[in-house]
C-alpha positions as CSV (number, residue, x, y, z in Angstrom):
1,S,30.2,162.1,3.3
2,E,32.2,164.8,4.9
3,I,35.2,164.6,7.6
4,H,34.5,167.3,10.3
5,L,37.6,168.9,12.5
6,L,36.2,171.4,14.9
7,F,38.5,173.4,17.1
8,Q,37.0,173.5,20.5
9,G,39.9,175.3,22.3
10,G,41.0,174.5,26.0
11,P,43.7,175.1,28.2
12,G,46.5,175.6,25.3
13,E,44.8,177.4,23.1
14,K,46.7,180.6,24.1
15,V,49.9,179.0,22.3
16,T,47.9,177.3,19.5
17,Q,49.4,178.7,16.1
18,K,48.1,176.5,13.1
19,I,46.0,173.6,12.7
20,T,46.2,171.4,9.3
21,M,44.5,168.2,8.6
22,W,45.9,166.1,5.5
23,V,43.3,163.5,4.0
24,Y,44.7,160.3,2.0
25,A,41.6,159.4,0.7
26,A,40.8,155.5,-0.3
27,D,42.0,156.1,-4.0
28,G,45.1,157.7,-3.1
29,T,44.9,160.9,-3.5
30,Y,46.1,163.2,-0.8
31,T,44.4,166.8,0.1
32,E,45.8,169.4,2.6
33,Y,43.6,171.4,4.4
34,V,44.3,174.6,6.8
35,M,41.8,175.5,9.3
36,S,41.6,179.6,9.4
37,S,43.6,179.8,6.0
38,G,46.6,179.3,8.4
39,S,45.8,182.3,10.9
40,K,45.8,181.5,14.8
41,P,42.4,179.3,15.1
42,I,39.4,180.4,17.6
43,P,37.4,177.8,19.2
44,G,34.2,177.2,17.1
45,D,36.5,177.2,13.7
46,E,36.2,174.2,11.7
47,I,37.7,172.0,8.4
48,V,34.9,170.3,6.3
49,A,36.7,168.0,3.9
50,P,35.0,165.4,1.4
51,G,35.2,162.1,2.3
52,T,34.5,158.7,1.2
53,R,32.6,155.7,2.3
54,E,35.6,153.6,1.7
55,G,37.6,155.0,4.5
56,D,40.2,157.7,4.5
57,R,43.1,158.5,6.8
58,C,43.2,161.5,8.3
59,V,46.9,163.3,9.9
60,V,46.1,166.2,12.0
61,F,48.7,168.7,13.2
62,V,48.9,171.7,15.6
63,K,51.6,173.9,15.8
64,S,52.0,175.5,19.3
65,A,54.9,177.7,20.7
66,G,56.6,177.2,17.3
67,T,56.5,173.4,17.3
68,T,54.4,171.3,15.1
69,Y,52.8,168.2,16.8
70,R,51.0,165.6,15.4
71,V,47.9,164.8,17.2
72,M,45.6,162.3,15.3
73,D,46.4,159.9,12.4
74,E,43.8,157.5,12.1
75,Q,41.1,155.6,9.5
76,V,38.0,157.2,9.4
77,F,34.8,155.9,7.9
78,A,31.4,157.4,7.0
79,A,28.8,156.5,9.0
80,R,26.3,153.7,7.8
81,I,23.1,154.4,8.5
């Protein structure tokens, strides 16, 4: 399974400087992903991270106008088909 984080832009995109996603896998491992290699993201940029079927915790940070904000912190699960 995969975890996708897509930047769609919006009113604050002019001051958005960096987007980071931390993934805590169900087995306890932690990986940090940085969108656009740390450059200013543009609409359509995406992070694709490996996930597990047991559920993973994703924490997303956005750096905007020099301040970093935690914008998401939740458990995500792979779709069951």
